[in-house]
TIDOMI-150527 format. One record per atom (N, C-alpha, C): atom name; x, y, z; residue number from 1; residue in three letters. Coordinates in nm, 4 decimals, decimal comma. Example, Ala and Ser with C-alpha at 12.3 -4.5 7.8 and 13.67 -1.06 7.14 Angstrom:
residues 2
atom / u / v / w / nr / rest
N / 1,3190 / -0,5690 / 0,7800 / 1 / ALA $
CA / 1,2300 / -0,4500 / 0,7800 / 1 / ALA $
C / 1,3200 / -0,3300 / 0,7800 / 1 / ALA $
N / 1,2850 / -0,2250 / 0,7080 / 2 / SER $
CA / 1,3670 / -0,1060 / 0,7140 / 2 / SER $
C / 1,2900 / 0,0030 / 0,7870 / 2 / SER $
END
This chain:
residues 112
atom / u / v / w / nr / rest
N / -1,1003 / 11,8624 / -6,4550 / 1 / MET $
CA / -1,0866 / 11,7964 / -6,3266 / 1 / MET $
C / -0,9517 / 11,8327 / -6,2661 / 1 / MET $
N / -0,9469 / 11,8399 / -6,1377 / 2 / ALA $
CA / -0,8246 / 11,8766 / -6,0679 / 2 / ALA $
C / -0,7288 / 11,7586 / -6,0621 / 2 / ALA $
N / -0,6004 / 11,7873 / -6,0790 / 3 / GLU $
CA / -0,4959 / 11,6903 / -6,0482 / 3 / GLU $
C / -0,4674 / 11,7074 / -5,8997 / 3 / GLU $
N / -0,4569 / 11,5960 / -5,8263 / 4 / PHE $
CA / -0,4522 / 11,6036 / -5,6816 / 4 / PHE $
C / -0,3562 / 11,4981 / -5,6285 / 4 / PHE $
N / -0,2620 / 11,5365 / -5,5408 / 5 / CYS $
CA / -0,1774 / 11,4364 / -5,4770 / 5 / CYS $
C / -0,1413 / 11,4816 / -5,3361 / 5 / CYS $
N / -0,1263 / 11,3832 / -5,2485 / 6 / ILE $
CA / -0,0833 / 11,4095 / -5,1108 / 6 / ILE $
C / 0,0685 / 11,4213 / -5,1127 / 6 / ILE $
N / 0,1219 / 11,5279 / -5,0540 / 7 / VAL $
CA / 0,2672 / 11,5473 / -5,0517 / 7 / VAL $
C / 0,3270 / 11,5305 / -4,9121 / 7 / VAL $
N / 0,2421 / 11,5049 / -4,8132 / 8 / THR $
CA / 0,2936 / 11,4749 / -4,6806 / 8 / THR $
C / 0,3750 / 11,3465 / -4,6910 / 8 / THR $
N / 0,5000 / 11,3485 / -4,6458 / 9 / PRO $
CA / 0,5843 / 11,2291 / -4,6610 / 9 / PRO $
C / 0,5406 / 11,1154 / -4,5691 / 9 / PRO $
N / 0,5775 / 10,9944 / -4,6120 / 10 / GLU $
CA / 0,5600 / 10,8748 / -4,5292 / 10 / GLU $
C / 0,4124 / 10,8391 / -4,5112 / 10 / GLU $
N / 0,3894 / 10,7429 / -4,4267 / 11 / THR $
CA / 0,2544 / 10,7009 / -4,3912 / 11 / THR $
C / 0,1965 / 10,8038 / -4,2953 / 11 / THR $
N / 0,0706 / 10,8355 / -4,3144 / 12 / ILE $
CA / 0,0063 / 10,9367 / -4,2313 / 12 / ILE $
C / -0,0686 / 10,8678 / -4,1178 / 12 / ILE $
N / -0,0301 / 10,8977 / -3,9943 / 13 / ALA $
CA / -0,1009 / 10,8474 / -3,8763 / 13 / ALA $
C / -0,2105 / 10,9495 / -3,8444 / 13 / ALA $
N / -0,3318 / 10,9168 / -3,8807 / 14 / VAL $
CA / -0,4412 / 11,0124 / -3,8663 / 14 / VAL $
C / -0,4913 / 11,0146 / -3,7222 / 14 / VAL $
N / -0,5019 / 11,1362 / -3,6683 / 15 / ALA $
CA / -0,5527 / 11,1598 / -3,5334 / 15 / ALA $
C / -0,5862 / 11,3083 / -3,5253 / 15 / ALA $
N / -0,6556 / 11,3481 / -3,4203 / 16 / THR $
CA / -0,6800 / 11,4906 / -3,4012 / 16 / THR $
C / -0,5447 / 11,5616 / -3,3970 / 16 / THR $
N / -0,5309 / 11,6664 / -3,4751 / 17 / GLY $
CA / -0,4059 / 11,7410 / -3,4821 / 17 / GLY $
C / -0,3194 / 11,7062 / -3,6024 / 17 / GLY $
N / -0,3452 / 11,5930 / -3,6691 / 18 / THR $
CA / -0,2669 / 11,5559 / -3,7874 / 18 / THR $
C / -0,2848 / 11,6608 / -3,8961 / 18 / THR $
N / -0,1750 / 11,6967 / -3,9593 / 19 / ARG $
CA / -0,1775 / 11,7898 / -4,0728 / 19 / ARG $
C / -0,1393 / 11,7137 / -4,1984 / 19 / ARG $
N / -0,2107 / 11,7393 / -4,3058 / 20 / ILE $
CA / -0,1857 / 11,6721 / -4,4332 / 20 / ILE $
C / -0,1705 / 11,7797 / -4,5405 / 20 / ILE $
N / -0,0616 / 11,7670 / -4,6182 / 21 / ARG $
CA / -0,0352 / 11,8633 / -4,7254 / 21 / ARG $
C / -0,0643 / 11,7990 / -4,8603 / 21 / ARG $
N / -0,1202 / 11,8795 / -4,9492 / 22 / TYR $
CA / -0,1570 / 11,8344 / -5,0831 / 22 / TYR $
C / -0,1026 / 11,9321 / -5,1858 / 22 / TYR $
N / -0,0890 / 11,8816 / -5,3058 / 23 / ARG $
CA / -0,0576 / 11,9683 / -5,4201 / 23 / ARG $
C / -0,1637 / 11,9352 / -5,5244 / 23 / ARG $
N / -0,2222 / 12,0390 / -5,5805 / 24 / LEU $
CA / -0,3183 / 12,0162 / -5,6857 / 24 / LEU $
C / -0,3067 / 12,1220 / -5,7934 / 24 / LEU $
N / -0,3621 / 12,0898 / -5,9041 / 25 / ARG $
CA / -0,3682 / 12,1834 / -6,0157 / 25 / ARG $
C / -0,5155 / 12,1931 / -6,0509 / 25 / ARG $
N / -0,5704 / 12,3121 / -6,0341 / 26 / LEU $
CA / -0,7122 / 12,3356 / -6,0559 / 26 / LEU $
C / -0,7292 / 12,4339 / -6,1702 / 26 / LEU $
N / -0,7866 / 12,3846 / -6,2790 / 27 / ARG $
CA / -0,8025 / 12,4671 / -6,3996 / 27 / ARG $
C / -0,6677 / 12,5238 / -6,4446 / 27 / ARG $
N / -0,5627 / 12,4415 / -6,4273 / 28 / GLY $
CA / -0,4285 / 12,4791 / -6,4708 / 28 / GLY $
C / -0,3485 / 12,5591 / -6,3698 / 28 / GLY $
N / -0,4094 / 12,5961 / -6,2592 / 29 / ILE $
CA / -0,3427 / 12,6784 / -6,1583 / 29 / ILE $
C / -0,2896 / 12,5882 / -6,0469 / 29 / ILE $
N / -0,1569 / 12,5929 / -6,0179 / 30 / PRO $
CA / -0,1031 / 12,5105 / -5,9093 / 30 / PRO $
C / -0,1417 / 12,5681 / -5,7725 / 30 / PRO $
N / -0,1835 / 12,4787 / -5,6839 / 31 / ILE $
CA / -0,2278 / 12,5205 / -5,5508 / 31 / ILE $
C / -0,1652 / 12,4281 / -5,4471 / 31 / ILE $
N / -0,1095 / 12,4869 / -5,3419 / 32 / LEU $
CA / -0,0666 / 12,4096 / -5,2253 / 32 / LEU $
C / -0,1801 / 12,4169 / -5,1237 / 32 / LEU $
N / -0,2109 / 12,3041 / -5,0630 / 33 / TRP $
CA / -0,3244 / 12,2951 / -4,9730 / 33 / TRP $
C / -0,2801 / 12,2200 / -4,8492 / 33 / TRP $
N / -0,3233 / 12,2649 / -4,7340 / 34 / GLU $
CA / -0,2955 / 12,1926 / -4,6102 / 34 / GLU $
C / -0,4231 / 12,1858 / -4,5287 / 34 / GLU $
N / -0,4524 / 12,0674 / -4,4778 / 35 / SER $
CA / -0,5675 / 12,0525 / -4,3903 / 35 / SER $
C / -0,5215 / 11,9941 / -4,2575 / 35 / SER $
N / -0,6036 / 12,0171 / -4,1559 / 36 / GLY $
CA / -0,5773 / 11,9623 / -4,0242 / 36 / GLY $
C / -0,6983 / 11,8839 / -3,9767 / 36 / GLY $
N / -0,6740 / 11,7712 / -3,9142 / 37 / ILE $
CA / -0,7824 / 11,6917 / -3,8577 / 37 / ILE $
C / -0,8190 / 11,7545 / -3,7232 / 37 / ILE $
N / -0,9425 / 11,8021 / -3,7122 / 38 / THR $
CA / -0,9857 / 11,8691 / -3,5892 / 38 / THR $
C / -1,0771 / 11,7823 / -3,5037 / 38 / THR $
N / -1,1283 / 11,6732 / -3,5615 / 39 / ALA $
CA / -1,2051 / 11,5744 / -3,4853 / 39 / ALA $
C / -1,1761 / 11,4383 / -3,5469 / 39 / ALA $
N / -1,1477 / 11,3401 / -3,4627 / 40 / TRP $
CA / -1,1170 / 11,2037 / -3,5085 / 40 / TRP $
C / -1,1908 / 11,1087 / -3,4152 / 40 / TRP $
N / -1,3028 / 11,0563 / -3,4646 / 41 / GLU $
CA / -1,3897 / 10,9716 / -3,3830 / 41 / GLU $
C / -1,4286 / 10,8449 / -3,4598 / 41 / GLU $
N / -1,3295 / 10,7590 / -3,4902 / 42 / PRO $
CA / -1,3616 / 10,6376 / -3,5637 / 42 / PRO $
C / -1,4490 / 10,5444 / -3,4778 / 42 / PRO $
N / -1,5385 / 10,4730 / -3,5356 / 43 / PRO $
CA / -1,5678 / 10,4613 / -3,6786 / 43 / PRO $
C / -1,6796 / 10,5537 / -3,7253 / 43 / PRO $
N / -1,7129 / 10,6567 / -3,6475 / 44 / HIS $
CA / -1,8323 / 10,7367 / -3,6761 / 44 / HIS $
C / -1,8091 / 10,8601 / -3,7616 / 44 / HIS $
N / -1,6992 / 10,9322 / -3,7346 / 45 / ARG $
CA / -1,6801 / 11,0564 / -3,8110 / 45 / ARG $
C / -1,5396 / 11,1106 / -3,7938 / 45 / ARG $
N / -1,5044 / 11,2017 / -3,8848 / 46 / PHE $
CA / -1,3875 / 11,2869 / -3,8659 / 46 / PHE $
C / -1,4105 / 11,4166 / -3,9388 / 46 / PHE $
N / -1,3381 / 11,5192 / -3,8956 / 47 / ILE $
CA / -1,3486 / 11,6523 / -3,9567 / 47 / ILE $
C / -1,2093 / 11,6973 / -3,9964 / 47 / ILE $
N / -1,1983 / 11,7483 / -4,1194 / 48 / ASP $
CA / -1,0740 / 11,8135 / -4,1595 / 48 / ASP $
C / -1,1070 / 11,9576 / -4,1963 / 48 / ASP $
N / -1,0146 / 12,0470 / -4,1594 / 49 / GLU $
CA / -1,0324 / 12,1890 / -4,1861 / 49 / GLU $
C / -0,9119 / 12,2417 / -4,2619 / 49 / GLU $
N / -0,9407 / 12,3247 / -4,3610 / 50 / GLN $
CA / -0,8329 / 12,3847 / -4,4391 / 50 / GLN $
C / -0,7499 / 12,4759 / -4,3511 / 50 / GLN $
N / -0,6190 / 12,4590 / -4,3570 / 51 / ARG $
CA / -0,5255 / 12,5482 / -4,2894 / 51 / ARG $
C / -0,4615 / 12,6437 / -4,3906 / 51 / ARG $
N / -0,4451 / 12,5933 / -4,5129 / 52 / ARG $
CA / -0,3909 / 12,6743 / -4,6218 / 52 / ARG $
C / -0,4528 / 12,6198 / -4,7497 / 52 / ARG $
N / -0,5013 / 12,7077 / -4,8357 / 53 / GLY $
CA / -0,5608 / 12,6599 / -4,9596 / 53 / GLY $
C / -0,6466 / 12,7638 / -5,0290 / 53 / GLY $
N / -0,7309 / 12,7191 / -5,1201 / 54 / PRO $
CA / -0,8035 / 12,8121 / -5,2064 / 54 / PRO $
C / -0,9256 / 12,8774 / -5,1426 / 54 / PRO $
N / -0,9747 / 12,8244 / -5,0321 / 55 / TYR $
CA / -1,0943 / 12,8795 / -4,9699 / 55 / TYR $
C / -1,0578 / 12,9805 / -4,8622 / 55 / TYR $
N / -1,1517 / 13,0723 / -4,8338 / 56 / ARG $
CA / -1,1340 / 13,1588 / -4,7171 / 56 / ARG $
C / -1,1620 / 13,0789 / -4,5911 / 56 / ARG $
N / -1,2569 / 12,9863 / -4,6015 / 57 / LEU $
CA / -1,2940 / 12,8966 / -4,4924 / 57 / LEU $
C / -1,3209 / 12,7611 / -4,5553 / 57 / LEU $
N / -1,2738 / 12,6549 / -4,4941 / 58 / GLY $
CA / -1,3024 / 12,5206 / -4,5443 / 58 / GLY $
C / -1,3083 / 12,4207 / -4,4308 / 58 / GLY $
N / -1,4268 / 12,3630 / -4,4078 / 59 / LYS $
CA / -1,4461 / 12,2636 / -4,3035 / 59 / LYS $
C / -1,5269 / 12,1495 / -4,3638 / 59 / LYS $
N / -1,4785 / 12,0255 / -4,3474 / 60 / HIS $
CA / -1,5389 / 11,9093 / -4,4116 / 60 / HIS $
C / -1,5575 / 11,7994 / -4,3082 / 60 / HIS $
N / -1,6839 / 11,7665 / -4,2797 / 61 / GLU $
CA / -1,7153 / 11,6583 / -4,1872 / 61 / GLU $
C / -1,7549 / 11,5341 / -4,2666 / 61 / GLU $
N / -1,6905 / 11,4234 / -4,2344 / 62 / HIS $
CA / -1,7176 / 11,2927 / -4,2958 / 62 / HIS $
C / -1,7867 / 11,2091 / -4,1888 / 62 / HIS $
N / -1,9047 / 11,1522 / -4,2181 / 63 / THR $
CA / -1,9722 / 11,0658 / -4,1219 / 63 / THR $
C / -1,9972 / 10,9287 / -4,1841 / 63 / THR $
N / -2,0005 / 10,8283 / -4,0978 / 64 / PHE $
CA / -2,0150 / 10,6897 / -4,1417 / 64 / PHE $
C / -2,1176 / 10,6202 / -4,0528 / 64 / PHE $
N / -2,2062 / 10,5447 / -4,1165 / 65 / LEU $
CA / -2,3092 / 10,4724 / -4,0436 / 65 / LEU $
C / -2,3142 / 10,3293 / -4,0957 / 65 / LEU $
N / -2,2894 / 10,2331 / -4,0068 / 66 / ALA $
CA / -2,2922 / 10,0915 / -4,0457 / 66 / ALA $
C / -2,4341 / 10,0518 / -4,0836 / 66 / ALA $
N / -2,4444 / 9,9784 / -4,1934 / 67 / ARG $
CA / -2,5726 / 9,9234 / -4,2411 / 67 / ARG $
C / -2,5549 / 9,7736 / -4,2597 / 67 / ARG $
N / -2,6645 / 9,7019 / -4,2797 / 68 / ASP $
CA / -2,6581 / 9,5564 / -4,2970 / 68 / ASP $
C / -2,5612 / 9,5142 / -4,4062 / 68 / ASP $
N / -2,5624 / 9,5838 / -4,5176 / 69 / ASN $
CA / -2,4803 / 9,5436 / -4,6320 / 69 / ASN $
C / -2,3633 / 9,6366 / -4,6577 / 69 / ASN $
N / -2,3203 / 9,7109 / -4,5577 / 70 / GLY $
CA / -2,2080 / 9,8004 / -4,5805 / 70 / GLY $
C / -2,2128 / 9,9217 / -4,4898 / 70 / GLY $
N / -2,1679 / 10,0328 / -4,5428 / 71 / THR $
CA / -2,1575 / 10,1573 / -4,4662 / 71 / THR $
C / -2,2095 / 10,2731 / -4,5488 / 71 / THR $
N / -2,2930 / 10,3559 / -4,4884 / 72 / ASP $
CA / -2,3338 / 10,4807 / -4,5516 / 72 / ASP $
C / -2,2303 / 10,5862 / -4,5140 / 72 / ASP $
N / -2,1814 / 10,6582 / -4,6136 / 73 / ALA $
CA / -2,0872 / 10,7678 / -4,5901 / 73 / ALA $
C / -2,1551 / 10,8968 / -4,6337 / 73 / ALA $
N / -2,1400 / 11,0010 / -4,5542 / 74 / ALA $
CA / -2,1997 / 11,1305 / -4,5872 / 74 / ALA $
C / -2,0977 / 11,2404 / -4,5613 / 74 / ALA $
N / -2,1157 / 11,3503 / -4,6305 / 75 / ASP $
CA / -2,0263 / 11,4651 / -4,6169 / 75 / ASP $
C / -2,1075 / 11,5887 / -4,5868 / 75 / ASP $
N / -2,0524 / 11,6732 / -4,5021 / 76 / HIS $
CA / -2,1086 / 11,8059 / -4,4786 / 76 / HIS $
C / -1,9928 / 11,9040 / -4,4917 / 76 / HIS $
N / -2,0084 / 12,0006 / -4,5802 / 77 / MET $
CA / -1,9011 / 12,0978 / -4,6026 / 77 / MET $
C / -1,9494 / 12,2377 / -4,5709 / 77 / MET $
N / -1,8624 / 12,3120 / -4,5071 / 78 / GLU $
CA / -1,8818 / 12,4549 / -4,4875 / 78 / GLU $
C / -1,7619 / 12,5223 / -4,5506 / 78 / GLU $
N / -1,7860 / 12,6126 / -4,6435 / 79 / TYR $
CA / -1,6737 / 12,6796 / -4,7071 / 79 / TYR $
C / -1,7174 / 12,8137 / -4,7610 / 79 / TYR $
N / -1,6187 / 12,8977 / -4,7816 / 80 / SER $
CA / -1,6390 / 13,0305 / -4,8371 / 80 / SER $
C / -1,5273 / 13,0532 / -4,9379 / 80 / SER $
N / -1,5636 / 13,1033 / -5,0551 / 81 / VAL $
CA / -1,4636 / 13,1229 / -5,1600 / 81 / VAL $
C / -1,4438 / 13,2708 / -5,1898 / 81 / VAL $
N / -1,3210 / 13,3093 / -5,2271 / 82 / PRO $
CA / -1,3006 / 13,4460 / -5,2740 / 82 / PRO $
C / -1,3884 / 13,4691 / -5,3968 / 82 / PRO $
N / -1,4499 / 13,5839 / -5,4049 / 83 / GLY $
CA / -1,5374 / 13,6133 / -5,5181 / 83 / GLY $
C / -1,6825 / 13,5832 / -5,4902 / 83 / GLY $
N / -1,7093 / 13,5177 / -5,3773 / 84 / GLY $
CA / -1,8457 / 13,4942 / -5,3330 / 84 / GLY $
C / -1,9301 / 13,4053 / -5,4220 / 84 / GLY $
N / -2,0612 / 13,4313 / -5,4236 / 85 / PRO $
CA / -2,1555 / 13,3443 / -5,4947 / 85 / PRO $
C / -2,1288 / 13,3300 / -5,6448 / 85 / PRO $
N / -2,0798 / 13,4340 / -5,7082 / 86 / ALA $
CA / -2,0548 / 13,4258 / -5,8525 / 86 / ALA $
C / -1,9467 / 13,3223 / -5,8830 / 86 / ALA $
N / -1,8350 / 13,3268 / -5,8102 / 87 / ILE $
CA / -1,7266 / 13,2302 / -5,8307 / 87 / ILE $
C / -1,7735 / 13,0908 / -5,7928 / 87 / ILE $
N / -1,8512 / 13,0827 / -5,6845 / 88 / HIS $
CA / -1,9053 / 12,9528 / -5,6447 / 88 / HIS $
C / -1,9898 / 12,8936 / -5,7579 / 88 / HIS $
N / -2,0818 / 12,9693 / -5,8116 / 89 / SER $
CA / -2,1714 / 12,9198 / -5,9171 / 89 / SER $
C / -2,0972 / 12,8841 / -6,0448 / 89 / SER $
N / -2,0017 / 12,9668 / -6,0835 / 90 / LEU $
CA / -1,9323 / 12,9468 / -6,2105 / 90 / LEU $
C / -1,8272 / 12,8363 / -6,2057 / 90 / LEU $
N / -1,7625 / 12,8175 / -6,0917 / 91 / PHE $
CA / -1,6481 / 12,7268 / -6,0861 / 91 / PHE $
C / -1,6566 / 12,6224 / -5,9751 / 91 / PHE $
N / -1,6674 / 12,6672 / -5,8523 / 92 / VAL $
CA / -1,6468 / 12,5797 / -5,7369 / 92 / VAL $
C / -1,7510 / 12,4687 / -5,7283 / 92 / VAL $
N / -1,8777 / 12,5001 / -5,7470 / 93 / SER $
CA / -1,9798 / 12,3961 / -5,7313 / 93 / SER $
C / -1,9602 / 12,2832 / -5,8319 / 93 / SER $
N / -1,9265 / 12,3159 / -5,9540 / 94 / LEU $
CA / -1,9019 / 12,2133 / -6,0569 / 94 / LEU $
C / -1,7783 / 12,1300 / -6,0234 / 94 / LEU $
N / -1,6706 / 12,1967 / -5,9806 / 95 / ASP $
CA / -1,5482 / 12,1239 / -5,9451 / 95 / ASP $
C / -1,5722 / 12,0298 / -5,8271 / 95 / ASP $
N / -1,6453 / 12,0765 / -5,7255 / 96 / LEU $
CA / -1,6737 / 11,9905 / -5,6107 / 96 / LEU $
C / -1,7591 / 11,8708 / -5,6516 / 96 / LEU $
N / -1,8574 / 11,8931 / -5,7360 / 97 / ARG $
CA / -1,9416 / 11,7820 / -5,7836 / 97 / ARG $
C / -1,8559 / 11,6771 / -5,8531 / 97 / ARG $
N / -1,7607 / 11,7206 / -5,9364 / 98 / LYS $
CA / -1,6724 / 11,6267 / -6,0062 / 98 / LYS $
C / -1,5864 / 11,5482 / -5,9079 / 98 / LYS $
N / -1,5349 / 11,6152 / -5,8066 / 99 / VAL $
CA / -1,4515 / 11,5481 / -5,7063 / 99 / VAL $
C / -1,5323 / 11,4406 / -5,6335 / 99 / VAL $
N / -1,6528 / 11,4742 / -5,5887 / 100 / PHE $
CA / -1,7335 / 11,3777 / -5,5152 / 100 / PHE $
C / -1,7846 / 11,2660 / -5,6058 / 100 / PHE $
N / -1,8159 / 11,2949 / -5,7310 / 101 / ASP $
CA / -1,8556 / 11,1900 / -5,8250 / 101 / ASP $
C / -1,7401 / 11,0919 / -5,8478 / 101 / ASP $
N / -1,6182 / 11,1453 / -5,8613 / 102 / CYS $
CA / -1,5001 / 11,0611 / -5,8799 / 102 / CYS $
C / -1,4784 / 10,9730 / -5,7569 / 102 / CYS $
N / -1,4911 / 11,0311 / -5,6393 / 103 / ARG $
CA / -1,4732 / 10,9537 / -5,5166 / 103 / ARG $
C / -1,5779 / 10,8430 / -5,5067 / 103 / ARG $
N / -1,7018 / 10,8728 / -5,5415 / 104 / THR $
CA / -1,8081 / 10,7717 / -5,5392 / 104 / THR $
C / -1,7753 / 10,6563 / -5,6326 / 104 / THR $
N / -1,7268 / 10,6882 / -5,7516 / 105 / GLU $
CA / -1,6863 / 10,5829 / -5,8472 / 105 / GLU $
C / -1,5783 / 10,4929 / -5,7860 / 105 / GLU $
N / -1,4786 / 10,5542 / -5,7244 / 106 / LYS $
CA / -1,3676 / 10,4765 / -5,6648 / 106 / LYS $
C / -1,4186 / 10,3880 / -5,5503 / 106 / LYS $
N / -1,5065 / 10,4392 / -5,4685 / 107 / ILE $
CA / -1,5598 / 10,3611 / -5,3571 / 107 / ILE $
C / -1,6401 / 10,2419 / -5,4093 / 107 / ILE $
N / -1,7185 / 10,2643 / -5,5139 / 108 / LEU $
CA / -1,8002 / 10,1557 / -5,5686 / 108 / LEU $
C / -1,7145 / 10,0474 / -5,6348 / 108 / LEU $
N / -1,5904 / 10,0794 / -5,6688 / 109 / GLN $
CA / -1,4982 / 9,9809 / -5,7301 / 109 / GLN $
C / -1,4249 / 9,8972 / -5,6245 / 109 / GLN $
N / -1,4337 / 9,9357 / -5,4987 / 110 / LEU $
CA / -1,3654 / 9,8608 / -5,3932 / 110 / LEU $
C / -1,4273 / 9,7218 / -5,3787 / 110 / LEU $
N / -1,3465 / 9,6209 / -5,3455 / 111 / PRO $
CA / -1,4003 / 9,4869 / -5,3239 / 111 / PRO $
C / -1,4958 / 9,4868 / -5,2057 / 111 / PRO $
N / -1,5976 / 9,4058 / -5,2153 / 112 / ARG $
CA / -1,6965 / 9,3978 / -5,1065 / 112 / ARG $
C / -1,6842 / 9,2686 / -5,0336 / 112 / ARG $
END
């Protein structure tokens, strides 16, 4: 699993144009990552796009839909990795699944 931390100082005021920097270690390799918020439409959705990081292309749309007993959250990702389908199959798809499974666990632990 990747070690992941936000390195942007202070409190982050999220809006279109906000840039967020991260540091992570993926399979032992240190990576600096920066994303930019390209769409900010609370409470319905936001999009962050990689500005610097491990992908050739990285775009992540987060959508939210209010339900009677809470909120449905969904993700749509567009990305391209160096090494193409082989690297994706061997490494990236498994790592992404772990990240999203971890996030789901954390969300389910939040007070209701």
